[in-house]
C-alpha positions in Angstrom: -8.0 -8.0 -3.6 -10.9 -9.4 -5.5 -11.2 -13.0 -6.8 -9.7 -13.3 -10.3 -9.5 -17.1 -10.5 -11.1 -20.0 -8.8 -8.9 -23.0 -8.0 -8.2 -25.6 -5.4 -9.4 -29.1 -4.7 -11.0 -30.8 -1.9 -9.5 -33.4 0.4 -9.8 -36.8 -1.3 -12.5 -38.9 0.3 -11.7 -42.5 1.3 -12.3 -44.9 -1.6 -14.7 -47.8 -1.4 -12.1 -50.3 -2.6 -10.3 -51.8 0.4 -7.5 -54.3 0.9 -8.3 -57.7 2.2 -9.5 -57.7 5.8 -8.9 -60.2 8.6 -12.2 -61.1 9.9 -12.7 -61.9 13.6 -13.0 -65.4 14.4 -16.2 -66.2 16.2 -16.0 -67.8 19.5 -18.0 -70.9 19.9 -20.6 -71.0 22.6 -23.5 -68.7 21.8 -22.9 -67.3 18.3 -24.5 -68.8 15.3 -24.3 -67.8 11.6 -27.4 -67.9 9.5 -27.3 -68.9 5.8 -28.4 -65.4 4.8 -25.7 -63.8 6.9 -23.0 -66.0 5.3 -24.2 -65.0 1.8 -24.2 -61.3 2.6 -20.9 -61.3 4.4 -22.5 -59.9 7.6 -22.4 -61.4 11.1 -25.6 -61.0 13.1 -26.4 -61.4 16.7 -30.1 -61.2 17.3 -30.6 -59.7 13.8 -28.1 -56.8 14.3 -25.3 -56.2 11.8 -21.9 -56.4 13.4 -19.7 -57.0 10.4 -19.5 -56.0 6.7 -17.5 -56.2 3.6 -19.0 -53.2 1.6 -21.0 -50.1 2.1 -24.2 -51.5 0.6 -24.4 -54.0 3.5 -24.9 -51.1 5.8 -27.9 -48.9 6.3 -28.7 -45.5 4.9 -26.1 -42.9 5.9 -23.6 -45.5 6.9 -20.4 -47.0 5.4 -18.2 -50.0 6.0 -15.0 -49.0 7.7 -11.6 -50.6 7.5 -12.3 -52.9 10.5 -15.5 -54.3 8.9 -17.9 -52.3 11.0 -20.8 -50.2 9.8 -20.3 -46.6 10.9 -21.9 -43.3 10.0 -20.6 -41.8 6.8 -18.6 -38.6 7.3 -20.1 -35.3 6.2 -18.2 -32.7 4.3 -18.5 -29.0 3.8 -16.9 -26.5 1.4 -14.4 -24.1 3.0 -13.7 -21.1 0.8 -10.6 -18.9 1.2 -10.9 -15.2 0.1 -7.9 -12.8 0.2 -8.2 -9.1 0.8 -5.9 -6.1 1.2 -3.1 -4.5 -0.9 -0.7 -7.4 -0.6 -0.6 -11.0 -1.8 0.1 -14.5 -0.4 -0.7 -18.2 -0.4 -2.9 -20.1 2.0 -2.3 -23.9 2.5 -4.2 -26.3 4.7 -3.7 -29.4 6.9 -5.3 -31.8 6.0 -4.2 -30.9 2.5 -6.6 -29.7 0.0 -6.0 -25.9 -0.3 -3.2 -24.1 -2.0 -4.8 -20.8 -2.7 -4.3 -18.1 -5.2 -7.0 -15.4 -4.7 -10.1 -17.5 -4.1 -10.2 -21.2 -3.7 -12.5 -23.8 -2.2 -11.8 -27.2 -0.7 -14.1 -29.9 0.8 -13.4 -30.9 4.4 -14.9 -33.3 6.9 -17.3 -31.9 9.5 -16.1 -32.0 13.1 -12.4 -32.3 12.3 -10.0 -29.4 12.9 -8.6 -27.7 9.8 -5.4 -25.8 10.1 -4.8 -22.9 7.7 -1.4 -21.3 7.1 -0.9 -18.0 5.4 2.4 -17.3 3.7 2.9 -13.7 2.3 4.4 -13.2 -1.1 7.5 -11.3 -1.6 6.9 -7.6 -1.0 3.8 -8.4 1.1 3.0 -8.9 4.8 0.5 -11.1 6.6 -2.1 -8.9 8.4 -4.7 -11.3 9.9 -7.4 -13.9 9.5 -10.7 -12.1 10.1 -13.9 -13.6 9.0 -14.4 -17.3 9.8 -11.1 -17.9 11.5 -10.0 -15.0 13.6 -6.3 -14.9 14.3 -3.5 -12.3 14.3 -0.9 -15.1 13.6 -0.3 -16.7 10.2 -1.7 -20.0 11.5 -5.4 -20.4 12.2 -7.6 -23.4 13.1 -11.2 -23.8 12.1 -13.5 -26.7 12.7 -16.5 -27.1 10.3 -19.6 -28.0 12.5 -22.7 -27.8 10.3 -23.2 -30.2 7.4 -24.1 -28.4 4.2 -23.2 -25.0 5.5 -20.2 -23.5 3.7 -17.5 -21.8 5.6 -15.7 -18.6 4.3 -12.4 -17.5 5.7 -11.1 -14.0 4.9 -7.3 -13.5 4.9 -5.8 -10.0 4.8 -2.4 -9.2 3.3 -0.7 -5.8 3.3 2.2 -4.5 1.4 5.7 -4.5 2.9 6.7 -1.0 3.9 8.1 0.9 1.0 7.9 4.4 2.2 8.4 7.4 0.0 9.1 10.2 2.4 8.2 12.9 1.7 5.6 12.1 -0.9 6.6 12.9 -4.4 5.2 16.1 -5.8 4.7 17.4 -9.3 5.4 20.7 -10.9 1.9 21.9 -10.2 2.3 21.7 -6.4 0.3 18.6 -5.8 1.7 15.6 -4.0 0.7 12.0 -4.5 -0.4 10.4 -1.3 -1.8 7.2 -2.9 -0.9 5.4 -5.0 2.8 6.4 -4.7 4.7 7.8 -6.3 1.8 9.0 -8.5 -1.7 7.9 -9.4 -1.9 8.4 -13.2 -2.3 5.3 -15.4 1.0 4.3 -16.9 0.7 3.4 -20.6 4.2 2.1 -21.5 7.5 1.4 -19.9 11.1 1.0 -21.3 14.1 -0.6 -19.6 17.0 1.6 -20.5 19.8 -0.1 -18.6 19.8 -2.9 -15.9 18.2 -1.3 -12.9 16.8 1.7 -14.7 13.3 1.8 -16.1 11.3 4.7 -17.5 7.5 4.8 -17.8 5.0 7.3 -19.3 1.3 7.8 -18.8 -1.7 10.1 -18.4 -1.4 13.8 -17.7 2.1 14.0 -19.1 3.4 11.7 -16.4 7.0 10.5 -16.7 8.4 8.1 -14.1 12.1 7.1 -13.7 13.1 4.3 -11.3 16.8 3.7 -10.8 17.4 1.0 -8.3 15.0 1.7 -5.5 14.7 5.4 -6.1 11.7 6.8 -8.0 11.5 10.3 -9.4 9.0 12.2 -11.5 10.9 14.2 -14.1 9.1 17.2 -15.5 7.6 16.5 -18.9 6.5 20.0 -19.7 3.1 18.8 -20.9 -0.2 17.8 -19.4 -1.1 15.7 -22.5 -1.3 11.9 -22.2 1.9 10.1 -23.2 1.5 6.7 -24.8 4.9 5.3 -25.5 8.6 5.6 -24.7 11.8 4.2 -26.3 15.4 5.1 -26.6 19.0 4.4 -26.2 21.4 5.4 -23.4 21.4 9.2 -23.4 18.7 9.6 -26.1 15.1 8.9 -25.1 11.9 9.7 -26.9 8.3 9.8 -25.7 5.1 10.4 -27.8 1.5 11.1 -27.0 -1.7 12.9 -27.6 -2.1 15.6 -30.2 1.2 14.8 -31.9 3.3 15.3 -28.7 6.9 14.3 -29.2 9.4 14.7 -26.3 13.2 14.0 -26.3 15.7 13.7 -23.5 19.3 13.7 -24.5 20.6 16.3 -22.0 18.9 15.1 -18.7 15.8 17.1 -19.4 12.7 16.5 -21.5 12.2 19.0 -24.3 9.3 19.1 -26.8 10.2 18.6 -30.5 8.4 20.1 -33.4 5.8 17.6 -34.6 4.4 17.7 -38.2 1.0 16.4 -37.0 -1.6 17.1 -34.4 -2.9 13.5 -34.2 -2.3 11.1 -31.3 0.9 9.1 -31.5 0.8 5.6 -29.9 4.2 4.1 -30.4 7.9 5.1 -31.0 10.9 3.0 -32.1 14.2 3.5 -33.7 17.5 2.1 -35.0 20.7 3.5 -36.3 19.9 7.1 -35.4 16.6 7.0 -37.2 13.4 7.1 -35.1 9.8 6.3 -36.2 6.5 7.1 -34.6 3.0 5.8 -35.5 -0.5 6.8 -34.5 -4.1 7.7 -35.2 -5.4 7.8 -38.7 -2.5 5.7 -40.0 0.1 8.3 -39.1 3.7 7.4 -39.7 6.5 9.8 -38.8 10.2 9.6 -39.3 13.0 11.5 -37.6 16.1 12.0 -39.6 18.9 14.6 -39.4 17.2 16.1 -36.3 13.8 16.7 -38.0 10.5 14.9 -38.0 8.6 14.4 -41.2 5.4 12.7 -42.2 5.6 9.6 -44.3 3.1 8.6 -46.9 0.9 6.0 -45.2 -1.0 3.3 -47.0 -3.8 3.2 -44.4 -6.3 5.4 -42.6 -6.6 3.0 -39.7 -4.9 3.8 -36.5 -1.5 2.2 -36.0 -0.7 1.1 -32.4 2.8 -0.5 -32.5 5.9 -0.6 -34.6 9.0 -2.7 -34.5 12.0 -3.5 -36.7 12.3 -7.0 -38.3 15.5 -9.0 -38.7 15.3 -8.4 -42.4 15.7 -4.6 -41.8 12.1 -3.9 -42.7 9.7 -2.1 -40.4 6.5 -3.7 -39.2 3.5 -1.7 -37.8 0.1 -3.0 -36.7 -3.1 -1.4 -35.7 -6.9 -1.3 -35.8 -9.0 -3.7 -37.9 -6.1 -6.1 -38.2 -4.1 -3.6 -40.2 -0.5 -4.7 -41.1 1.9 -2.1 -42.5 5.4 -3.0 -43.8 8.1 -0.4 -44.5 10.9 -1.4 -46.9 13.3 1.0 -48.7 11.2 4.0 -47.8 8.0 2.6 -49.1 5.1 1.6 -46.9 2.5 -1.1 -47.9 -0.6 -2.2 -46.1 -2.4 -5.6 -45.9 -4.6 -7.7 -43.7 -4.7 -11.4 -42.9 -7.9 -13.4 -42.5 -6.4 -15.2 -39.5 -6.6 -12.0 -37.5 -10.4 -11.7 -38.0 -10.3 -7.9 -38.3 -9.4 -7.6 -34.6 -7.8 -4.4 -33.3 -4.1 -5.2 -32.7 -2.7 -3.3 -29.6 0.8 -4.6 -29.0 3.7 -6.4 -30.7 7.0 -7.9 -29.7 9.9 -9.4 -31.5 11.5 -12.5 -29.9 15.1 -13.5 -30.3 14.0 -16.4 -32.5 12.6 -13.9 -35.0 9.0 -14.7 -34.2 6.7 -11.7 -33.8 4.0 -11.9 -31.2 0.9 -9.8 -31.3 -1.9 -9.0 -28.8 -5.4 -8.1 -29.8 -7.8 -5.9 -27.8 -10.5 -8.6 -28.2 -8.6 -11.2 -26.3 -6.5 -13.0 -28.9 -2.7 -13.6 -29.0 -1.0 -14.4 -32.4 2.4 -15.4 -33.6 3.9 -14.4 -36.9 6.8 -16.1 -38.6 7.7 -16.7 -42.3 4.7 -14.7 -43.4 2.2 -16.8 -41.5 0.0 -15.8 -38.7 -1.2 -18.3 -36.1 -3.7 -17.9 -33.3 -2.0 -19.2 -30.1 -4.4 -18.1 -27.3 -7.9 -16.7 -26.8 -9.3 -15.1 -23.7 -12.5 -13.4 -22.4 -10.3 -10.5 -21.3 -8.8 -7.8 -23.4 -5.1 -7.8 -24.0 -3.2 -4.6 -23.9 0.5 -5.7 -24.1 2.8 -8.5 -25.0 6.6 -9.0 -24.6 9.2 -11.6 -25.3 11.1 -12.1 -22.1 14.0 -14.3 -20.8 11.4 -16.7 -19.2 8.9 -16.9 -22.1 6.2 -14.8 -23.8 4.2 -12.6 -21.4 0.9 -11.0 -22.2 -1.0 -8.5 -19.9 -4.5 -7.3 -19.9 -7.1 -5.1 -18.2 -9.5 -7.5 -16.5 -10.2 -6.9 -12.8 -7.2 -7.7 -10.7 -4.7 -7.5 -13.6 -4.2 -10.3 -16.1 -0.7 -11.7 -16.7 -0.2 -14.8 -18.8 3.0 -16.6 -19.6 4.0 -19.3 -22.1 7.5 -20.8 -22.3 7.3 -21.4 -26.0 4.7 -18.7 -27.0 2.6 -21.4 -28.6 0.9 -23.4 -25.9 0.4 -23.9 -22.1 -0.4 -20.2 -21.4 -0.6 -20.0 -17.6 -1.8 -17.2 -15.5 0.6 -15.7 -13.0 -1.5 -15.6 -9.8 0.9 -13.4 -7.8 0.0 -10.2 -9.6 -1.3 -7.1 -7.9 -4.7 -5.4 -7.8 -4.2 -3.4 -11.0 -5.3 -3.5 -14.6 -2.2 -3.5 -16.8 -1.6 -1.3 -19.8 1.7 -2.7 -21.1 4.6 -5.1 -20.4 8.2 -4.6 -21.5 11.4 -6.6 -21.4 14.9 -5.4 -22.1 18.3 -5.7 -20.6 17.2 -9.0 -18.9 14.4 -7.2 -16.9 10.6 -7.5 -17.3 8.2 -4.9 -16.1 4.4 -4.4 -16.3 2.7 -1.0 -15.7 -0.9 0.1 -15.6 -3.7 1.5 -13.5 -3.1 4.0 -10.7 0.6 4.3 -11.5 1.2 0.7 -10.7 4.6 -0.8 -11.6 5.5 -4.4 -11.2 8.8 -6.2 -11.8 9.3 -9.9 -12.4 12.2 -11.3 -10.4 12.2 -14.7 -12.1 9.7 -16.2 -9.7 7.0 -13.7 -8.9 5.7 -10.2 -9.7 6.8 -7.6 -7.1 5.1 -4.3 -6.7 7.4 -1.3 -7.1 4.8 1.2 -6.0 2.7 1.5 -2.9 -1.0 2.2 -2.6 -4.5 1.0 -3.4 -5.6 1.5 -7.0 -9.3 1.1 -6.7 -11.2 4.2 -7.6 -12.2 6.7 -4.8 -15.5 8.3 -5.1 -16.1 10.5 -2.1 -14.2 12.4 0.6 -15.0 13.9 4.0 -12.6 15.9 6.2 -13.1 16.4 9.9 -9.9 18.2 10.7 -6.1 18.2 10.2 -5.9 14.8 11.9 -8.9 13.0 10.5 -10.2 12.5 7.0 -11.9 9.6 5.2 -12.1 8.6 1.5 -14.2 5.8 0.1 -14.6 4.0 -3.2 -15.0 0.9 -5.2 -15.1 -2.7 -3.8 -15.3 -1.7 -0.1 -12.3 0.7 -0.3 -11.9 3.0 2.7 -8.9 5.1 3.4 -8.2 7.1 6.6 -6.0 10.0 7.3 -4.5 10.1 10.8 -2.6 13.4 10.5 0.5 11.9 9.1 -0.4 9.4 6.4 -3.3 7.7 4.6 -3.9 4.0 5.4 -6.2 1.4 3.9 -8.9 0.2 6.3 -9.5 -3.6 6.1 -13.2 -4.3 5.6 -14.8 -7.7 5.1 -15.0 -9.2 1.6 -18.7 -8.5 1.6 -18.3 -4.7 1.9 -19.9 -3.0 -1.1 -18.6 -0.3 -3.4 -19.1 3.1 -1.7 -20.2 6.3 -3.4 -20.6 8.7 -0.5 -19.1 9.4 3.0 -19.9 11.9 5.7 -17.8 12.3 8.9 -19.8 13.9 11.7 -16.8 13.4 14.0 -13.6 11.3 13.9 -15.6 8.5 15.6 -18.9 8.9 13.8 -18.6 8.3 10.1 -21.2 7.1 7.6 -20.6 5.6 4.2 -23.3 4.6 1.6 -23.1 2.7 -1.6 -24.6 0.0 -3.9 -27.8 -1.8 -3.3 -28.8 0.5 -0.4 -25.6 -0.3 1.7 -25.1 1.9 4.8 -22.0 1.4 6.9 -20.9 3.1 10.1 -17.6 3.8 11.8 -17.9 4.1 15.6 -14.3 4.9 16.4 -13.5 1.2 16.8 -14.8 -0.7 13.8 -16.8 -0.5 10.6 -20.1 -2.3 10.4 -23.2 -2.6 8.2 -26.4 -0.9 9.3 -29.9 -1.9 8.4 -31.1 0.0 5.3 -34.7 0.5 4.3 -33.9 0.4 0.6 -32.0 -1.8 -2.0 -31.6 1.2 -4.3 -28.1 2.4 -5.0 -27.2 5.2 -2.6 -25.0 8.0 -4.0 -24.4 10.5 -1.3 -24.8 11.2 2.4 -24.7 14.4 4.5 -25.5 15.4 8.0 -25.1 17.9 10.8 -25.2 15.7 13.9 -25.3 12.1 15.1 -29.1 12.1 14.9 -29.5 14.3 11.8 -28.3 12.6 8.6 -29.7 12.2 5.1 -28.8 9.9 2.2 -29.9 10.0 -1.5 -29.8 7.6 -4.4 -31.5 6.0 -7.4 -35.2 6.4 -8.2 -35.4 9.6 -6.2 -34.6 7.8 -2.9 -34.1 10.1 0.1 -33.4 8.5 3.5 -33.2 10.1 6.9 -31.5 9.0 10.2 -32.9 10.0 13.6 -30.1 8.6 15.7 -31.7 5.1 15.9 -33.0 4.1 12.5 -32.9 5.0 8.8 -36.2 5.6 7.1 -37.4 6.6 3.6 -38.7 10.1 3.5 -39.0 10.6 -0.3 -39.1 8.3 -3.3 -39.6 8.9 -7.0 -38.9 6.7 -10.0 -38.5 9.8 -12.2 -34.9 10.7 -11.5 -31.8 9.4 -9.7 -30.3 11.6 -7.0 -26.5 12.0 -6.8 -25.9 14.8 -4.2 -27.3 16.0 -0.9 -26.4 19.1 1.2 -27.9 21.3 3.8 -27.2 24.8 5.1 -28.9 23.6 8.3 -31.0 20.7 9.5 -34.1 22.6 8.3 -32.7 23.7 4.9 -31.9 20.6 2.9 -31.1 20.2 -0.8 -30.8 17.1 -3.1 -30.1 17.0 -6.8 -29.3 14.6 -9.6 -30.4 13.3 -12.9 -31.8 15.6 -15.5 -31.0 18.7 -13.5 -33.6 17.8 -10.9 -33.3 19.8 -7.6 -35.3 19.0 -4.4 -35.6 21.1 -1.3 -36.9 20.6 2.2 -37.3 23.5 4.7 -38.3 21.3 7.6 -41.0 19.3 5.9 -41.4 17.2 2.8 -39.0 17.3 -0.1 -40.4 19.0 -3.2 -39.0 19.9 -6.6 -37.6 23.4 -6.9 -39.8 25.1 -9.5 -37.0 27.5 -10.5 -34.4 24.7 -10.9 -31.4 25.3 -13.1 -32.0 25.2 -16.8 -30.0 22.1 -17.5 -30.6 18.4 -18.3 -27.2 17.4 -17.0 -26.7 15.4 -13.9 -25.9 17.5 -10.8 -23.2 15.7 -9.0 -22.4 18.1 -6.2 -23.9 20.7 -3.9 -22.2 23.0 -1.4 -22.9 26.4 0.0 -22.6 28.9 2.9 -26.3 29.6 3.5 -29.8 29.6 2.1 -29.0 32.4 -0.4 -25.6 31.1 -1.5 -25.3 27.6 -2.9 -23.2 26.0 -5.7 -24.4 23.2 -7.9 -21.9 21.2 -10.1 -23.6 19.9 -13.3 -21.3 18.3 -15.9 -19.9 21.3 -17.9 -21.5 24.1 -15.9 -21.6 25.5 -12.4 -24.9 27.0 -11.1 -25.3 29.4 -8.2 -28.5 29.8 -6.1 -29.0 33.3 -4.7 -32.2 32.6 -2.7 -34.6 33.1 -5.6 -33.0 31.9 -8.9 -30.1 30.1 -10.5 -27.2 31.7 -12.4 -25.2 29.7 -14.9 -21.4 29.8 -15.2 -20.2 27.8 -18.1 -16.8 26.1 -17.9 -14.5 24.2 -20.3 -14.5 21.2 -18.1 -16.6 18.0 -18.4 -17.8 15.6 -15.8 -18.0 18.1 -12.9 -19.0 16.0 -9.9 -18.2 17.7 -6.6 -17.9 21.2 -5.2 -16.6 22.4 -1.8 -15.5 25.7 -0.2 -14.8 27.3 3.1 -16.6 30.7 2.8 -18.5 33.1 0.5 -15.5 33.8 -1.7 -14.2 30.3 -2.1 -15.7 27.5 -4.3 -13.7 24.6 -5.7 -15.1 22.0 -8.2 -13.5 18.9 -9.7 -14.2 16.8 -12.8 -12.7 14.8 -15.7 -9.0 14.8 -16.7 -7.9 15.9 -13.2 -9.7 19.2 -13.6 -9.8 21.6 -10.6 -11.9 24.8 -10.9 -11.6 27.8 -8.6 -14.1 30.6 -8.2 -12.7 34.0 -8.9 -15.1 36.6 -7.4 -13.3 39.5 -9.2 -14.1 38.1 -12.6 -17.3 36.2 -11.6 -15.9 33.1 -13.3 -14.2 29.8 -12.7 -10.6 29.3 -13.6 -8.8 25.9 -14.1 -5.8 24.9 -12.0 -3.7 22.0 -13.4 -3.3 19.1 -11.0 -1.0 16.9 -13.1 -3.6 14.1 -12.9 -5.1 12.6 -16.0 -8.0 10.7 -14.5 -11.4 11.7 -13.2 -11.7 13.5 -9.8 -14.7 12.8 -7.7 -14.1 14.5 -4.3 -12.7 17.7 -3.0 -12.4 19.0 0.6 -9.8 20.6 2.9 -8.6 20.9 6.4 -7.2 24.2 7.7 -3.8 23.4 6.2 -4.3 20.9 3.3 -6.5 20.6 0.2 -7.4 17.0 -0.7 -8.5 15.6 -4.1 -9.6 12.0 -4.7 -10.5 10.1 -7.9 -9.8 7.3 -10.3 -7.1 4.7 -9.7 -7.1 5.4 -6.0 -5.6 8.8 -6.5 -5.3 11.0 -3.4 -3.6 14.4 -4.1 -2.7 17.0 -1.6 -1.6 20.6 -1.7 -0.9 23.1 1.1 -3.6 25.7 1.4 
């Protein structure tokens, strides 16, 4: 987990004000008090201070203690606690001074032992103290020794075991390995009955959780779904391109939509259902048919709710307010809203309507008056009136959740949220849920937010497969996952670990990862550690054939080589950034990147290929079987090198970033919106295979038995080969 809020206070230092002291009576017979000593309050013997009443009677760096003696002033250092891992918890200290959320700092005296205690949150487990205070137990002791030198302690928490065995699979044959049960962003949730919640999201995802059982009902669409609402036995979901789904028989069935514009929200009452969306779209379902209402605005509408008066209220972009009364819709704006885009709305039992703006504002609305109740630097995506107050969620790093008992003041951040950016919050039937990035689902139990799904949600950017028992995936914020033949697990790295963009496994015990600001990390079979890098340029990819033959590429045309001992720069150009590197052998190396640039080395220096592909798109991936058969993935197109020239194969996919295969007749490429392309030798073209994933895919590789895909939101998808 990354720091989202700084808090904590230091140990109070001893105050200068002291109670009356009992001074030692001086024995007669050798001790004499001078007039100056009497005036200053000090006793002297041969000119040396032996008693005091205040600090200013002592020398520099000294203080007057409780016994009236001048002693050295204590020195203090800052001790900072940083939490990491999938789970959550609280760290306290003895002496007091720390009671940590994610990151906090306290000031403690040098030379005195400091005991730290880690208490995992509900649904989490304590893993270990690592940096600064190594311990496998929840209690760890550290003693600051160097004045002015801050101490950092890393505490790792994991998630309590919540296995889903086997992994849930979608109708396209792909199974979600991380995050579980699936990795698409969830856009909205709806509590149907106590203990039963539904959620919808990217790629046509529908999730049903009943008690502790999670299922993925088939939606019949790959389009993004943005909202869900319904009653027992009659549910509705709406989404992209006018998609409307209904479930009143146990299965989801598409309904005929009168529009092809995106629909963002759905709500109903008394058998009549409404949907709103892009371009001011307002739809009404009556007598089993959907029809388009006359809308008073062209601005997109994002939320709709029924008011106690019986009127309908919809809000949207540019502070648009739409009221429906008696079949007539009218639009207005309010200066209080400052033309902000309104994203969510909730009606409290008090009759007050609460609104959340994308620009970081929360508003209340009652008796025709809007009031600004909170502002934030983070965007808000959802708001809900709950049994414990008004809750707002957002999409800042780590997942923003705010709560106010009265909805007007004292908005406090819930610190026990998970590592996910939230899309929405909903409350119904006495339950409150938040959903968002990577398929994350959190339920509020009255005290804390508990994760209902398992898995890391930080984006994965590269994949390397050794064999059926060993594979590695890396990504943002020092994220490393390892496959052990049975399951993927998150590898705990220090807080200082960078975001990774590339990984290459030579063997199961010889793995290299590269990333931001020239970072190079190595796995030796026992631990991960940073390796000295000759550059501070961002590194984007790494490839190699042996322990002493590796290459890495990055920004400003950087090409590094590893000889088994040191990394060195072998090419550099400020003209273009490099995003991919591959070789058919140690003496036939290729690198490519920005502007369609392609470099090649046949045992000597890297030079630009004069017959490079006719493209200005970034080439994100290279793979091939030999010097006369290589594939290059470049945004919307695939290029093939036959030994003398490039042939272009246009695709309908955008953001192609990686390509992999196992032989001359197989080539797989991945890109945006979960796209997976497969080479068809018979037709000399690429065909798309649906994955059921709505985010971007960045890595593709396979063992003998399993195909793996990795991408946004920590998604790891598998399919039998």
